[in-house]
C-alpha positions as CSV (number, residue, x, y, z in Angstrom):
1,M,13.6,127.3,54.9
2,S,14.0,130.4,56.9
3,K,17.0,132.7,56.5
4,P,19.8,132.7,59.0
5,L,19.5,135.4,61.6
6,H,22.3,137.5,60.2
7,E,20.7,137.5,56.7
8,K,17.3,138.8,58.0
9,K,16.7,142.4,57.6
10,Q,16.6,144.2,61.0
11,Q,14.3,147.1,61.7
12,R,16.3,150.4,61.7
13,M,15.6,152.5,64.8
14,A,16.2,156.1,65.7
15,M,16.9,156.7,69.4
16,L,16.2,160.3,70.5
17,I,17.1,161.0,74.1
18,D,15.9,164.0,76.1
19,G,18.9,164.7,78.2
20,D,16.9,166.6,80.8
21,N,14.7,163.6,81.5
22,A,17.0,160.5,81.2
23,Q,19.5,158.8,83.3
24,P,23.0,158.3,82.0
25,A,23.6,155.3,84.4
26,L,20.9,153.4,82.4
27,I,22.2,154.0,78.9
28,V,23.5,150.4,78.4
29,K,20.2,149.0,79.5
30,I,18.3,151.4,77.3
31,L,20.3,150.5,74.2
32,A,19.8,146.8,75.0
33,E,16.1,147.3,75.4
34,A,15.7,149.1,72.1
35,G,18.0,146.5,70.5
36,K,15.2,143.9,71.0
37,Y,13.1,145.6,68.4
38,G,15.6,146.8,65.9
39,Q,19.1,148.2,65.2
40,T,19.6,151.7,66.5
41,T,21.2,153.2,63.5
42,I,20.6,156.9,64.7
43,R,21.4,157.9,68.3
44,R,21.1,161.4,69.4
45,I,20.8,163.1,72.7
46,Y,19.4,166.7,73.2
47,G,20.2,169.3,75.9
48,D,22.1,172.3,76.8
49,W,25.6,171.1,77.2
50,T,26.7,174.4,78.9
51,T,24.8,173.5,82.1
52,P,26.2,171.3,84.8
53,Q,23.3,168.9,84.9
54,M,24.4,167.4,81.5
55,N,27.9,166.6,82.8
56,G,26.9,163.1,83.7
57,W,26.3,162.2,80.0
58,K,29.6,163.4,78.6
59,D,31.6,160.3,79.7
60,C,29.3,157.8,78.0
61,L,28.6,159.5,74.7
62,N,31.8,158.4,72.9
63,N,31.6,154.9,74.3
64,H,28.1,154.2,72.9
65,A,28.3,156.3,69.7
66,I,25.7,158.9,70.8
67,Q,25.6,162.2,68.9
68,P,25.1,165.2,71.3
69,I,22.7,167.9,70.0
70,Q,23.3,171.4,71.5
71,Q,20.2,173.4,72.3
72,F,20.5,176.6,74.2
73,R,17.8,177.7,76.6
74,Y,16.5,181.0,75.4
75,T,14.3,181.7,78.4
76,V,14.8,180.7,82.1
77,G,12.2,178.1,83.1
78,K,11.5,177.1,79.5
79,N,12.8,173.8,78.0
80,A,13.9,174.3,74.3
81,T,15.1,170.7,74.0
82,D,11.5,169.5,73.3
83,S,11.2,171.5,70.2
84,A,14.5,170.6,68.8
85,M,13.9,166.9,69.4
86,I,10.4,167.1,67.8
87,I,11.8,168.9,64.7
88,D,14.4,166.3,64.2
89,A,12.0,163.4,64.7
90,M,9.8,164.8,61.9
91,D,12.6,165.2,59.6
92,L,13.7,161.6,60.1
93,L,10.1,160.5,59.6
94,H,9.8,162.2,56.3
95,S,13.3,161.1,55.1
96,H,12.3,157.4,55.5
97,L,15.8,156.5,57.0
98,V,14.3,154.5,59.9
99,D,11.5,152.0,60.4
100,G,10.9,152.9,64.1
101,F,11.6,155.5,66.8
102,C,12.7,155.1,70.4
103,I,11.9,158.2,72.5
104,V,13.7,158.3,75.9
105,S,11.9,160.8,78.1
106,S,9.3,161.0,80.9
107,D,7.9,164.3,79.5
108,S,4.2,164.3,78.4
109,D,5.3,167.0,75.7
110,Y,6.1,164.1,73.3
111,T,2.6,162.7,73.3
112,R,1.5,164.3,70.1
113,L,4.9,163.4,68.5
114,A,4.4,159.7,69.4
115,T,0.9,159.9,68.1
116,R,2.0,161.5,64.9
117,I,4.6,158.8,64.3
118,R,2.0,156.0,64.8
119,E,-0.4,157.7,62.3
120,A,2.3,157.2,59.7
121,G,2.3,153.5,60.4
122,I,5.8,153.6,62.0
123,F,6.7,151.7,65.2
124,V,7.4,153.9,68.2
125,M,8.5,152.9,71.7
126,G,9.1,155.1,74.7
127,I,11.4,154.5,77.7
128,G,10.9,156.6,80.8
129,Q,10.3,156.6,84.6
130,R,7.1,155.3,86.1
131,K,6.0,158.8,86.8
132,T,5.6,159.3,83.0
133,P,2.0,160.7,82.2
134,K,-0.3,158.0,80.9
135,P,-1.2,159.9,77.6
136,F,2.5,159.6,76.5
137,V,2.7,156.0,77.5
138,N,-0.5,155.1,75.6
139,A,0.6,157.0,72.5
140,C,3.5,154.6,72.1
141,N,3.3,151.0,70.7
142,I,5.5,149.9,73.6
143,F,6.6,151.8,76.7
144,I,9.4,150.4,79.0
145,Y,9.7,151.8,82.6
146,T,13.2,152.5,83.6
147,E,12.5,151.0,87.1
148,N,12.3,147.6,85.3
149,L,15.9,148.0,84.1
150,T,17.7,148.7,87.3
151,D,18.4,145.1,88.6
152,D,22.0,145.2,87.7
153,I,22.6,148.9,88.3
154,G,23.7,150.7,91.6
155,E,20.3,151.0,93.3
156,K,21.4,154.2,95.2
157,Q,22.4,156.0,92.0
158,I,19.0,155.1,90.4
159,A,17.1,156.2,93.5
160,A,18.8,159.5,93.6
161,A,17.6,160.2,90.1
162,D,14.0,159.1,90.9
163,K,13.4,161.4,93.9
164,T,10.9,163.4,91.7
165,M,8.1,161.0,92.1
166,P,4.8,162.7,93.0
167,N,4.5,163.3,96.8
168,G,7.7,161.4,97.3
169,K,5.8,158.1,97.0
170,E,6.2,155.3,94.5
171,N,3.2,153.9,92.6
172,P,1.9,150.7,94.3
173,R,2.5,147.5,92.3
174,P,-0.7,146.8,90.3
175,N,-2.6,143.6,90.2
176,P,-2.0,142.0,86.8
177,V,-5.0,139.5,87.0
178,P,-7.7,141.6,85.4
179,M,-5.5,142.5,82.5
180,L,-4.4,139.0,82.0
181,K,-8.0,137.8,81.8
182,E,-8.9,140.5,79.4
183,A,-5.9,139.8,77.2
184,F,-6.8,136.0,77.2
185,E,-10.4,136.8,76.0
186,M,-8.8,138.8,73.2
187,A,-6.5,136.0,72.0
188,V,-8.6,132.9,72.7
189,G,-9.6,130.7,69.9
190,E,-12.7,128.5,69.4
191,D,-11.1,125.6,71.1
192,G,-10.6,127.6,74.3
193,W,-6.9,127.9,74.0
194,A,-4.8,131.0,73.3
195,H,-1.3,131.2,72.0
196,L,1.1,132.8,74.5
197,G,2.4,135.2,71.8
198,G,-1.1,136.3,71.1
199,I,-1.8,137.1,74.8
200,G,1.4,139.1,74.8
201,T,0.3,141.1,71.8
202,S,-3.1,141.7,73.5
203,L,-1.4,142.9,76.7
204,R,0.6,145.4,74.7
205,T,-2.6,146.6,73.0
206,L,-4.4,147.0,76.2
207,D,-1.4,148.8,78.0
208,P,1.8,149.6,76.0
209,A,3.6,149.8,79.4
210,F,2.7,146.2,80.3
211,D,5.9,144.4,81.4
212,P,6.2,141.2,83.4
213,R,9.2,142.7,85.2
214,T,6.8,145.2,86.8
215,F,5.3,142.3,88.7
216,G,8.6,140.6,89.6
217,Y,8.9,138.1,86.7
218,S,11.3,138.2,83.8
219,Q,8.9,136.4,81.3
220,L,5.2,136.4,80.6
221,I,5.0,132.7,81.0
222,Q,6.4,132.9,84.6
223,L,3.7,135.5,85.4
224,I,1.0,133.2,84.1
225,K,2.4,130.2,85.9
226,A,2.2,132.2,89.3
227,H,-1.6,132.2,88.7
228,K,-2.0,128.5,88.1
229,D,-5.4,128.6,89.8
230,L,-6.7,130.7,86.9
231,F,-4.7,129.3,83.9
232,T,-3.6,126.0,82.4
233,I,-0.4,125.9,80.3
234,R,0.1,123.5,77.4
235,K,3.4,123.1,75.3
236,E,3.5,121.7,71.8
237,D,6.2,121.1,69.2
238,D,5.4,123.2,66.2
239,K,7.8,122.6,63.3
240,G,10.8,122.1,65.5
241,S,10.0,125.0,67.9
242,S,8.0,124.8,71.0
243,A,4.6,126.6,71.1
244,V,3.0,127.5,74.4
245,Y,-0.9,127.7,74.8
246,V,-2.9,129.1,77.8
247,K,-6.5,128.2,78.9
248,R,-8.7,129.7,81.5
249,R,-9.8,127.2,84.3
250,S,-13.4,127.2,84.7
251,V,-15.0,128.3,88.1
252,A,-16.7,124.9,88.4
253,R,-13.4,123.0,88.4
254,R,-12.1,125.1,91.3
255,R,-15.1,124.2,93.5
256,K,-14.7,121.1,95.8
257,P,-17.2,118.4,94.9
258,G,-19.5,117.3,97.6
259,K,-19.1,120.4,99.8
260,E,-22.9,121.2,99.9
261,K,-23.8,117.5,100.6
262,E,-21.8,117.4,103.7
263,S,-23.7,120.0,105.5
264,A,-27.2,118.4,104.6
265,P,-27.2,115.8,107.4
266,V,-26.8,118.5,110.2
267,P,-30.5,119.4,110.6
268,I,-31.4,115.6,110.5
269,R,-29.1,114.9,113.5
270,E,-30.6,117.8,115.5
271,E,-34.2,116.3,114.9
272,R,-33.0,113.0,116.2
273,N,-31.6,114.5,119.4
274,E,-34.9,116.3,120.0
275,R,-36.9,113.0,119.7
276,S,-34.6,111.2,122.1
């Protein structure tokens, strides 16, 4: 018999926020997203609190129990926040106080940090804007784009913070079909069916930033249902819980039978007309 939810040991998470590359308007959403993977027992935000750009964070720190870490800028144009945050992360890693890390930033300077944490066998997730360089995204086990967290937030406020997109243009919405096919092939069993959870794991392996919300769907099953011409879904009761399985539709099934036979009589009718 499984233990009640409140008796199960939750994964302890350390959330480290780069105040120069994060949005205070999204803090509630960020905490909720990290809460899906563990309890954020350590919450720290780094920045130079003597600068005006950090004023937006001051109102929400006490409300969400986030500890501000002061880091002065020693040289104009240089960001000292990165070094302080990396040093603290390594101290936490070797202290064994947490089971996972959540790095909130869109800066590629944290790529090696995320890689080092993963090398130690520790879970690491990243949260940042879609402009985040791919090396940092792929260095995390999971990466969440902040654009997928803005449905209940004032859109004007978020858009004002996202004006730093390259060339002032947003990345076009990608096509999920190739990745869905590849993930299915990774998770499929000998019977031709793949468990939905296995497909989700394969998608995260292929792309840590994969998120159904990027394509306009809140759940993976909804995204797969939107491509019913490619996939078949089956639900089964497994020990009191519902299990979902997915199967690829074969190309032959999508062809209309008798299509080639209908065109065969055409030349015969033409020959009869010539004889008449």
